[in-house]
LUMMAR-853214 format. One record per residue (C-alpha): x negated, z negated, y; residue number from 1. Coordinates in pm, 1 decimal, decimal comma. Layout:
! LUMMAR-853214
+----------+----------+----------+-----+
:        u :        w :        v : seq :
+----------+----------+----------+-----+
:        X :        Z :        Y : NUM :
...
+----------+----------+----------+-----+
This chain:
! LUMMAR-853214
+----------+----------+----------+-----+
:        u :        w :        v : seq :
+----------+----------+----------+-----+
:  -1078,5 :  -3101,2 :   2178,1 :   1 :
:  -1081,1 :  -2895,1 :   1865,0 :   2 :
:   -942,5 :  -2969,0 :   1525,3 :   3 :
:  -1161,4 :  -3159,5 :   1275,0 :   4 :
:  -1252,1 :  -2881,4 :   1044,2 :   5 :
:  -1534,0 :  -2898,8 :    785,6 :   6 :
:  -1553,5 :  -2544,6 :    645,5 :   7 :
:  -1385,1 :  -2213,5 :    715,0 :   8 :
:  -1345,2 :  -1913,2 :    490,0 :   9 :
:  -1333,7 :  -1605,1 :    708,0 :  10 :
:  -1189,1 :  -1266,9 :    593,5 :  11 :
:  -1503,9 :  -1071,1 :    684,7 :  12 :
:  -1540,3 :   -686,4 :    708,5 :  13 :
:  -1874,4 :   -669,8 :    884,1 :  14 :
:  -1732,5 :   -480,0 :   1184,7 :  15 :
:  -1751,2 :   -585,9 :   1546,4 :  16 :
:  -1440,3 :   -816,3 :   1543,1 :  17 :
:  -1524,8 :  -1030,9 :   1241,8 :  18 :
:  -1898,5 :  -1041,4 :   1326,9 :  19 :
:  -1803,9 :  -1193,8 :   1667,8 :  20 :
:  -1547,6 :  -1416,5 :   1507,6 :  21 :
:  -1798,3 :  -1553,2 :   1260,5 :  22 :
:  -2030,5 :  -1666,9 :   1541,1 :  23 :
:  -1739,6 :  -1783,1 :   1757,4 :  24 :
:  -1606,2 :  -2004,0 :   1479,8 :  25 :
:  -1938,7 :  -2166,7 :   1424,6 :  26 :
:  -1976,5 :  -2233,0 :   1791,8 :  27 :
:  -1624,3 :  -2358,1 :   1848,1 :  28 :
:  -1580,0 :  -2568,8 :   1539,5 :  29 :
:  -1939,2 :  -2667,3 :   1469,3 :  30 :
:  -1890,0 :  -2624,8 :   1099,6 :  31 :
:  -1997,0 :  -2416,1 :    803,3 :  32 :
:  -1837,1 :  -2058,2 :    775,5 :  33 :
:  -1804,9 :  -1870,8 :    447,2 :  34 :
:  -1795,1 :  -1493,0 :    494,5 :  35 :
:  -1545,9 :  -1357,5 :    238,8 :  36 :
:  -1566,0 :   -982,3 :    180,9 :  37 :
:  -1297,8 :   -834,9 :    -52,0 :  38 :
:  -1381,1 :   -506,4 :   -211,3 :  39 :
:  -1056,1 :   -326,1 :   -243,8 :  40 :
:  -1205,2 :     16,4 :   -235,9 :  41 :
:  -1362,3 :     58,8 :    105,6 :  42 :
:  -1660,4 :    243,1 :    -41,1 :  43 :
:  -1976,6 :    248,4 :    158,0 :  44 :
:  -1820,0 :     41,1 :    429,8 :  45 :
:  -1935,3 :   -269,7 :    234,4 :  46 :
:  -2301,2 :   -150,0 :    208,8 :  47 :
:  -2533,3 :   -421,8 :    324,3 :  48 :
:  -2251,3 :   -658,0 :    411,8 :  49 :
:  -2409,1 :   -964,0 :    257,9 :  50 :
:  -2723,8 :   -919,9 :    458,7 :  51 :
:  -2528,1 :   -857,1 :    774,8 :  52 :
:  -2318,8 :  -1174,1 :    727,3 :  53 :
:  -2628,2 :  -1387,5 :    677,5 :  54 :
:  -2791,5 :  -1245,0 :    988,6 :  55 :
:  -2472,8 :  -1316,3 :   1181,0 :  56 :
:  -2482,5 :  -1679,4 :   1079,7 :  57 :
:  -2276,6 :  -1717,3 :    768,6 :  58 :
:  -2363,0 :  -2016,3 :    564,0 :  59 :
:  -2237,8 :  -1848,8 :    245,3 :  60 :
:  -2128,3 :  -1509,1 :    154,7 :  61 :
:  -1879,2 :  -1407,4 :   -112,5 :  62 :
:  -1833,7 :  -1039,2 :   -199,0 :  63 :
:  -1536,7 :  -1016,2 :   -431,2 :  64 :
:  -1474,2 :   -700,8 :   -630,4 :  65 :
:  -1096,5 :   -692,5 :   -641,9 :  66 :
:  -1042,6 :   -319,8 :   -710,8 :  67 :
:   -893,6 :   -342,9 :  -1050,5 :  68 :
:   -688,4 :   -642,7 :   -955,2 :  69 :
:   -559,9 :   -461,5 :   -650,1 :  70 :
:   -431,2 :   -165,3 :   -842,5 :  71 :
:   -305,4 :   -350,3 :  -1155,5 :  72 :
:   -136,8 :   -642,2 :   -981,6 :  73 :
:    -27,2 :   -496,7 :   -647,8 :  74 :
:    -25,2 :   -113,3 :   -638,3 :  75 :
:    125,8 :    -56,1 :   -985,6 :  76 :
:    418,8 :   -305,5 :   -931,6 :  77 :
:    501,0 :   -125,5 :   -597,8 :  78 :
:    477,8 :    210,7 :   -772,3 :  79 :
:    721,1 :     84,9 :  -1042,3 :  80 :
:    952,1 :     17,5 :   -759,6 :  81 :
:    892,9 :    361,4 :   -590,0 :  82 :
:    825,5 :    150,5 :   -282,1 :  83 :
:    813,1 :    341,5 :     45,0 :  84 :
:    864,6 :    183,3 :    392,0 :  85 :
:   1104,1 :    383,4 :    621,5 :  86 :
:   1097,4 :    668,7 :    377,6 :  87 :
:    730,8 :    766,9 :    445,3 :  88 :
:    477,1 :    483,4 :    429,2 :  89 :
:    342,9 :    392,4 :     83,4 :  90 :
:    231,6 :     48,6 :    187,0 :  91 :
:   -144,8 :     73,8 :    139,2 :  92 :
:   -248,6 :   -195,6 :    390,0 :  93 :
:     64,5 :   -410,0 :    322,2 :  94 :
:    -36,5 :   -441,0 :    -40,6 :  95 :
:   -402,0 :   -518,0 :     21,4 :  96 :
:   -358,2 :   -806,6 :    267,7 :  97 :
:   -186,5 :  -1049,9 :     35,2 :  98 :
:   -456,0 :   -991,8 :   -223,6 :  99 :
:   -730,9 :  -1059,2 :     30,0 : 100 :
:   -541,6 :  -1371,7 :    144,0 : 101 :
:   -521,8 :  -1488,6 :   -222,8 : 102 :
:   -897,7 :  -1424,7 :   -257,6 : 103 :
:   -966,5 :  -1629,4 :     48,4 : 104 :
:   -755,9 :  -1919,1 :    -87,0 : 105 :
:   -950,6 :  -1909,7 :   -413,2 : 106 :
:  -1277,4 :  -1901,8 :   -222,1 : 107 :
:  -1154,3 :  -2205,2 :    -20,9 : 108 :
:  -1094,2 :  -2393,8 :   -335,8 : 109 :
:  -1431,1 :  -2293,3 :   -483,4 : 110 :
:  -1632,2 :  -2394,6 :   -175,0 : 111 :
:  -1416,0 :  -2697,2 :    -78,3 : 112 :
:  -1314,1 :  -2530,0 :    255,9 : 113 :
:  -1022,9 :  -2680,9 :    450,9 : 114 :
:   -955,1 :  -2378,1 :    671,4 : 115 :
:   -911,5 :  -1998,7 :    660,3 : 116 :
:   -946,9 :  -1738,9 :    933,6 : 117 :
:   -879,0 :  -1364,1 :    974,7 : 118 :
:   -952,4 :  -1099,6 :   1245,0 : 119 :
:   -596,4 :   -966,5 :   1280,2 : 120 :
:   -470,9 :   -932,5 :   1644,9 : 121 :
:   -156,8 :  -1099,5 :   1774,5 : 122 :
:     25,5 :   -767,3 :   1803,5 : 123 :
:     11,9 :   -637,9 :   1450,7 : 124 :
:    153,4 :   -686,7 :   1112,5 : 125 :
:   -158,0 :   -810,3 :    941,0 : 126 :
:   -160,8 :  -1154,0 :   1098,4 : 127 :
:    176,9 :  -1209,0 :    929,4 : 128 :
:     75,4 :  -1086,2 :    599,3 : 129 :
:   -246,4 :  -1293,5 :    590,5 : 130 :
:    -85,0 :  -1617,1 :    699,6 : 131 :
:    225,8 :  -1586,0 :    479,3 : 132 :
:    -11,2 :  -1554,1 :    186,6 : 133 :
:   -208,0 :  -1869,9 :    292,0 : 134 :
:    111,0 :  -2060,4 :    336,8 : 135 :
:    267,0 :  -1961,7 :     15,3 : 136 :
:    -46,0 :  -2040,5 :   -188,4 : 137 :
:   -214,3 :  -2336,9 :    -10,6 : 138 :
:      4,4 :  -2467,0 :    267,8 : 139 :
:   -247,8 :  -2752,9 :    332,9 : 140 :
:   -515,2 :  -2511,2 :    453,4 : 141 :
:   -563,8 :  -2490,4 :    830,8 : 142 :
:   -514,6 :  -2134,8 :    965,8 : 143 :
:   -737,4 :  -2005,5 :   1251,5 : 144 :
:   -640,5 :  -1678,4 :   1425,7 : 145 :
:   -902,1 :  -1625,5 :   1688,1 : 146 :
:   -728,4 :  -1335,4 :   1861,4 : 147 :
:   -453,9 :  -1585,3 :   1951,6 : 148 :
:   -691,9 :  -1845,1 :   2083,1 : 149 :
:   -986,5 :  -1709,0 :   2256,3 : 150 :
:  -1026,3 :  -1553,5 :   2607,9 : 151 :
:  -1152,8 :  -1213,5 :   2497,9 : 152 :
:   -924,8 :   -936,0 :   2605,6 : 153 :
:  -1070,4 :   -633,1 :   2422,2 : 154 :
:  -1365,0 :   -446,5 :   2270,7 : 155 :
:  -1576,8 :   -460,1 :   2584,9 : 156 :
:  -1553,7 :   -845,6 :   2593,1 : 157 :
:  -1664,3 :   -850,3 :   2225,6 : 158 :
:  -1955,9 :   -625,7 :   2285,9 : 159 :
:  -2076,4 :   -834,7 :   2574,6 : 160 :
:  -2042,7 :  -1157,2 :   2366,8 : 161 :
:  -2226,9 :   -992,3 :   2078,6 : 162 :
:  -2513,3 :   -897,0 :   2301,5 : 163 :
:  -2526,2 :  -1242,3 :   2455,1 : 164 :
:  -2538,4 :  -1409,5 :   2112,5 : 165 :
:  -2776,2 :  -1150,1 :   1951,7 : 166 :
:  -2509,5 :  -1056,3 :   1698,5 : 167 :
:  -2636,1 :   -765,5 :   1493,6 : 168 :
:  -2349,9 :   -527,3 :   1556,0 : 169 :
:  -2465,1 :   -160,9 :   1484,3 : 170 :
:  -2442,6 :     76,9 :   1772,5 : 171 :
:  -2223,4 :    368,3 :   1676,6 : 172 :
:  -2023,5 :    623,4 :   1852,8 : 173 :
:  -1694,2 :    469,2 :   1929,1 : 174 :
:  -1404,2 :    609,9 :   1733,8 : 175 :
:  -1103,7 :    715,2 :   1944,0 : 176 :
:   -884,1 :    522,4 :   1691,2 : 177 :
:   -903,9 :    237,6 :   1447,6 : 178 :
:   -896,8 :    280,4 :   1063,7 : 179 :
:   -850,5 :     64,6 :    755,2 : 180 :
:   -941,3 :    183,8 :    398,2 : 181 :
:   -869,7 :     73,1 :     48,3 : 182 :
:   -830,8 :    247,4 :   -286,8 : 183 :
:   -469,5 :    340,5 :   -218,2 : 184 :
:   -506,0 :    488,7 :    126,9 : 185 :
:   -675,9 :    506,7 :    463,5 : 186 :
:   -481,1 :    442,3 :    783,4 : 187 :
:   -550,8 :    548,4 :   1140,9 : 188 :
:   -388,3 :    411,7 :   1456,7 : 189 :
:   -451,6 :    328,4 :   1813,9 : 190 :
:   -657,0 :    516,6 :   2069,8 : 191 :
:   -574,7 :    885,1 :   2093,6 : 192 :
:   -294,9 :    843,9 :   1835,6 : 193 :
:    -95,8 :    615,7 :   2073,4 : 194 :
:     28,8 :    935,4 :   2241,4 : 195 :
:    288,8 :   1050,6 :   1990,8 : 196 :
:    245,9 :   1415,6 :   2105,5 : 197 :
:   -122,1 :   1427,2 :   2022,5 : 198 :
:   -204,8 :   1604,2 :   1692,0 : 199 :
:   -471,0 :   1423,8 :   1492,6 : 200 :
:   -818,2 :   1588,4 :   1491,0 : 201 :
:   -899,2 :   1744,4 :   1162,3 : 202 :
:  -1237,3 :   1562,7 :   1154,5 : 203 :
:  -1058,2 :   1228,0 :   1152,5 : 204 :
:   -942,2 :   1269,6 :    787,0 : 205 :
:  -1151,5 :   1116,1 :    517,5 : 206 :
:   -978,3 :   1136,9 :    174,8 : 207 :
:   -827,3 :   1487,1 :    195,1 : 208 :
:   -887,9 :   1837,3 :    315,4 : 209 :
:   -631,5 :   2007,5 :    520,3 : 210 :
:   -376,2 :   2218,8 :    323,0 : 211 :
:   -505,8 :   2527,1 :    494,2 : 212 :
:   -856,2 :   2463,5 :    350,9 : 213 :
:   -732,5 :   2357,9 :      6,2 : 214 :
:   -804,9 :   2596,2 :   -292,2 : 215 :
:   -595,5 :   2912,3 :   -319,7 : 216 :
:   -541,9 :   2836,2 :   -691,6 : 217 :
:   -310,0 :   2552,6 :   -801,5 : 218 :
:   -449,0 :   2247,1 :   -997,6 : 219 :
:   -238,6 :   2133,0 :  -1292,0 : 220 :
:   -258,5 :   1778,3 :  -1409,3 : 221 :
:    -77,5 :   1564,2 :  -1662,2 : 222 :
:    -10,4 :   1186,4 :  -1615,6 : 223 :
:     95,5 :    959,7 :  -1899,6 : 224 :
:    308,3 :    653,2 :  -1823,0 : 225 :
:    377,0 :    342,1 :  -2027,5 : 226 :
:    642,7 :     96,3 :  -1900,4 : 227 :
:    636,1 :    267,5 :  -1568,6 : 228 :
:    251,7 :    236,2 :  -1520,6 : 229 :
:      7,6 :    532,4 :  -1529,1 : 230 :
:   -226,7 :    497,0 :  -1826,7 : 231 :
:   -400,5 :    832,7 :  -1860,5 : 232 :
:   -474,7 :   1146,8 :  -1668,2 : 233 :
:   -508,8 :   1473,5 :  -1858,7 : 234 :
:   -499,0 :   1281,1 :  -2183,8 : 235 :
:   -791,5 :   1054,1 :  -2087,9 : 236 :
:   -705,8 :    680,5 :  -2091,4 : 237 :
:   -851,7 :    492,6 :  -1793,7 : 238 :
:   -837,5 :    162,1 :  -1607,2 : 239 :
:   -588,2 :    131,5 :  -1324,7 : 240 :
:   -859,3 :    158,7 :  -1048,6 : 241 :
:  -1016,7 :    469,2 :  -1223,8 : 242 :
:   -683,2 :    644,9 :  -1259,5 : 243 :
:   -601,3 :    591,0 :   -884,2 : 244 :
:   -959,2 :    700,9 :   -785,5 : 245 :
:   -931,8 :   1016,4 :  -1005,1 : 246 :
:   -594,2 :   1113,4 :   -854,2 : 247 :
:   -727,7 :   1042,6 :   -513,7 : 248 :
:  -1003,9 :   1303,2 :   -565,9 : 249 :
:   -770,5 :   1556,4 :   -721,6 : 250 :
:   -505,0 :   1507,4 :   -466,1 : 251 :
:   -757,9 :   1505,0 :   -168,9 : 252 :
:   -908,7 :   1829,6 :   -286,5 : 253 :
:   -567,5 :   1987,5 :   -266,7 : 254 :
:   -453,8 :   1847,5 :     70,9 : 255 :
:   -209,1 :   1600,9 :    -79,2 : 256 :
:    -77,7 :   1283,6 :     84,5 : 257 :
:   -109,8 :   1317,7 :    458,5 : 258 :
:    160,3 :   1163,2 :    672,7 : 259 :
:    208,5 :   1102,2 :   1042,2 : 260 :
:    481,3 :    850,9 :   1139,3 : 261 :
:    606,6 :    620,3 :   1400,9 : 262 :
:    697,4 :    300,5 :   1220,5 : 263 :
:    876,5 :    -22,7 :   1317,1 : 264 :
:    632,6 :   -315,6 :   1299,7 : 265 :
:    759,7 :   -653,9 :   1183,9 : 266 :
:    662,6 :   -807,1 :   1521,2 : 267 :
:    907,1 :   -582,8 :   1701,3 : 268 :
:    728,0 :   -284,0 :   1845,2 : 269 :
:    706,5 :     71,9 :   1737,4 : 270 :
:    354,5 :    200,2 :   1626,6 : 271 :
:    224,1 :    540,5 :   1528,6 : 272 :
:     24,7 :    553,0 :   1206,4 : 273 :
:   -147,0 :    838,3 :   1032,5 : 274 :
:   -207,5 :    799,0 :    665,6 : 275 :
:   -388,8 :    955,7 :    370,2 : 276 :
:   -254,5 :    854,1 :     35,9 : 277 :
:   -337,4 :   1129,6 :   -211,9 : 278 :
:   -333,8 :    950,5 :   -544,4 : 279 :
:    -38,3 :    728,7 :   -457,0 : 280 :
:    172,4 :   1031,6 :   -349,2 : 281 :
:    107,7 :   1200,0 :   -690,1 : 282 :
:    189,6 :    886,3 :   -886,5 : 283 :
:    521,5 :    824,3 :   -703,7 : 284 :
:    639,7 :   1183,4 :   -741,1 : 285 :
:    537,0 :   1191,2 :  -1109,3 : 286 :
:    695,3 :    844,1 :  -1173,5 : 287 :
:   1031,7 :    937,8 :  -1023,0 : 288 :
:   1024,4 :   1261,0 :  -1233,3 : 289 :
:    985,6 :   1067,4 :  -1550,8 : 290 :
:   1257,8 :    824,3 :  -1452,2 : 291 :
:   1508,4 :   1115,2 :  -1427,8 : 292 :
:   1500,4 :   1154,3 :  -1801,9 : 293 :
:   1444,3 :    793,5 :  -1911,9 : 294 :
:   1662,9 :    582,8 :  -1686,7 : 295 :
:   2042,0 :    528,9 :  -1729,2 : 296 :
:   2232,0 :    664,4 :  -1431,0 : 297 :
:   2373,0 :    329,4 :  -1307,0 : 298 :
:   2045,6 :    144,6 :  -1363,4 : 299 :
:   1863,9 :    411,2 :  -1155,1 : 300 :
:   2118,1 :    401,5 :   -877,5 : 301 :
:   2120,1 :     17,5 :   -850,3 : 302 :
:   1740,5 :     15,0 :   -844,5 : 303 :
:   1723,6 :    294,6 :   -592,9 : 304 :
:   1945,7 :     97,3 :   -361,0 : 305 :
:   1693,7 :   -186,8 :   -367,0 : 306 :
:   1392,2 :     23,8 :   -271,6 : 307 :
:   1437,2 :    -10,1 :    102,4 : 308 :
:   1477,7 :   -391,0 :     76,4 : 309 :
:   1177,5 :   -425,4 :   -163,0 : 310 :
:    959,7 :   -209,1 :     60,7 : 311 :
:   1059,5 :   -407,1 :    372,2 : 312 :
:    974,5 :   -735,9 :    199,0 : 313 :
:    625,5 :   -599,9 :    112,2 : 314 :
:    566,9 :   -452,4 :    454,1 : 315 :
:    663,8 :   -775,5 :    631,2 : 316 :
:    414,6 :   -976,0 :    424,5 : 317 :
:    638,1 :  -1160,4 :    177,6 : 318 :
:    452,8 :  -1056,1 :   -137,0 : 319 :
:    447,6 :  -1408,7 :   -273,6 : 320 :
:    805,4 :  -1481,1 :   -174,0 : 321 :
:   1072,3 :  -1572,5 :   -437,8 : 322 :
:   1283,0 :  -1267,5 :   -327,0 : 323 :
:   1001,3 :  -1028,2 :   -408,4 : 324 :
:    938,7 :  -1192,8 :   -744,9 : 325 :
:   1307,7 :  -1172,2 :   -824,5 : 326 :
:   1329,9 :   -800,6 :   -737,9 : 327 :
:   1010,6 :   -725,0 :   -924,3 : 328 :
:   1156,9 :   -889,1 :  -1239,2 : 329 :
:   1463,0 :   -677,8 :  -1215,9 : 330 :
:   1261,1 :   -357,7 :  -1145,3 : 331 :
:   1016,1 :   -429,7 :  -1421,1 : 332 :
:   1307,6 :   -467,8 :  -1666,5 : 333 :
:   1417,6 :   -117,2 :  -1576,2 : 334 :
:   1072,7 :     23,4 :  -1659,1 : 335 :
:   1058,4 :    -55,3 :  -2028,0 : 336 :
:   1181,8 :    297,3 :  -2125,8 : 337 :
:    971,4 :    479,5 :  -1863,7 : 338 :
:    723,7 :    610,8 :  -2110,7 : 339 :
:    608,1 :    976,7 :  -2133,1 : 340 :
:    411,7 :   1249,1 :  -1968,0 : 341 :
:    459,8 :   1434,8 :  -1642,9 : 342 :
:    295,8 :   1768,4 :  -1552,4 : 343 :
:    229,2 :   1820,4 :  -1180,8 : 344 :
:    105,1 :   2127,0 :   -990,3 : 345 :
:   -106,9 :   2052,4 :   -677,4 : 346 :
:   -120,1 :   2335,9 :   -434,2 : 347 :
:   -205,3 :   2330,2 :    -60,2 : 348 :
:    -45,6 :   2003,5 :     24,9 : 349 :
:    237,7 :   2036,0 :   -224,5 : 350 :
:    287,9 :   1809,3 :   -515,7 : 351 :
:    532,6 :   1994,7 :   -755,4 : 352 :
:    674,2 :   1865,2 :  -1081,1 : 353 :
:    656,8 :   2137,4 :  -1349,7 : 354 :
:    747,3 :   1936,9 :  -1659,7 : 355 :
:    832,2 :   1595,3 :  -1795,0 : 356 :
:    875,8 :   1467,9 :  -2160,2 : 357 :
:    942,0 :   1141,8 :  -2327,2 : 358 :
:   1023,2 :   1005,3 :  -2665,9 : 359 :
:   1271,4 :    769,0 :  -2492,2 : 360 :
:   1434,2 :   1058,1 :  -2300,4 : 361 :
:   1810,6 :   1039,5 :  -2239,4 : 362 :
:   1825,5 :   1408,0 :  -2157,5 : 363 :
:   2019,4 :   1583,0 :  -2442,3 : 364 :
:   2004,1 :   1964,3 :  -2430,2 : 365 :
:   2297,3 :   1990,4 :  -2670,5 : 366 :
:   2522,4 :   1819,4 :  -2411,5 : 367 :
:   2374,1 :   1980,4 :  -2100,1 : 368 :
:   2366,2 :   2343,2 :  -2224,5 : 369 :
:   2581,5 :   2615,1 :  -2067,1 : 370 :
:   2587,3 :   2791,3 :  -2393,2 : 371 :
:   2826,6 :   2731,2 :  -2683,5 : 372 :
:   2810,7 :   2368,2 :  -2809,8 : 373 :
:   2993,5 :   2147,4 :  -3050,6 : 374 :
:   2943,4 :   1809,1 :  -2893,3 : 375 :
:   3136,1 :   1833,6 :  -2568,9 : 376 :
:   3503,8 :   1913,6 :  -2529,6 : 377 :
:   3550,3 :   2069,6 :  -2187,5 : 378 :
:   3921,1 :   1997,1 :  -2192,6 : 379 :
:   3830,3 :   1621,9 :  -2157,8 : 380 :
:   3726,5 :   1690,7 :  -1805,2 : 381 :
:   4086,0 :   1769,1 :  -1699,2 : 382 :
:   4210,3 :   1410,7 :  -1746,1 : 383 :
:   3882,2 :   1267,0 :  -1604,0 : 384 :
:   3923,2 :   1471,1 :  -1275,2 : 385 :
:   4296,5 :   1390,0 :  -1253,1 : 386 :
:   4231,0 :   1015,8 :  -1262,4 : 387 :
:   3917,9 :   1042,0 :  -1034,7 : 388 :
:   4123,1 :   1218,8 :   -771,8 : 389 :
:   4440,2 :   1021,9 :   -804,3 : 390 :
:   4380,2 :    804,4 :   -499,9 : 391 :
:   4309,0 :   1106,9 :   -287,8 : 392 :
:   4622,8 :   1269,9 :   -409,6 : 393 :
:   4836,7 :    973,4 :   -333,6 : 394 :
:   4693,5 :    918,6 :     15,6 : 395 :
:   4768,5 :   1279,5 :    100,3 : 396 :
:   5131,3 :   1262,2 :    -26,4 : 397 :
:   5192,9 :    945,1 :    173,6 : 398 :
:   5056,7 :   1111,0 :    490,6 : 399 :
:   5300,5 :   1401,4 :    440,6 : 400 :
:   5586,3 :   1174,4 :    396,5 : 401 :
+----------+----------+----------+-----+
């Protein structure tokens, strides 16, 4: 016996897994299936996806352009927080999944569907990210996770099922890894990367050239920020998605943003991931540089202490949680003075800050100078140091006695 379900909205990518899932859902639940494809910057991966979904049996297809929404409402807030998971990962997939989940929920409301489904496996983080979004936004929707229900064990089983059901899955040379792309990054995992000693093949990378093949001349760029968000590149104002796309191109041409890490998944295992995040890498470095002259010391230190927790919340899938909203409100309050321009030099994989300026700068040359000044009495330091070291002095005296 299966649940009484009338219509399902499936997060559909057009690949083998979701193509099989679409047919399997219709067969198992005997109901209509809406193929929901979210465009978060996959590029030509979405080419012909509407036709493919119809040929696979979708009763309705929704292709949702979410690129601006993705950058404005998900990437920018994370960049304001300088978010980075385990000191390396800039959260590209973690930020996209709750947006796709929200899009599915809206599609379910629009089409009067009573269930949502996804193609995430039972071993990864994405199942958590999708389902926490569904639960936070529409707890009454039924959730179907085929990989946790069906009897298929792997790719070969899916291919055999597709052939049996005449599912139009394109025949391509199998990649020795899996990948996921959006406007912020592309990730690679599995296959040959499961051996942590294997170096990634150069032909694997999509968004960047290797530092060795990058130009021999540096590229200088300037990024303008307002309230912590990038608003212009080289003096040209652009939309959030256009800014990130522009910086992806500039960074990729100079070998910026490649990382290779072994991360701790939320579900308990370690997993190796290789990422390309050229634009995001540039933005985070530039943003932190601007904060050094615009943020109060204690405000910066308190905010910095929250970065690991904020990043963990996002990585684990709690984007729509009250704790993320609370931290975001605090972080956004710190960003009001983060206005100005940062100059960056891109050179063979290096992203180097060469200048920063702001009308709200707290940097005062007349105080910081090593030359003669009339605003700082160096004798004041004597009493300051004496009091700062008093506890150390007392402890040592008591030890001697």
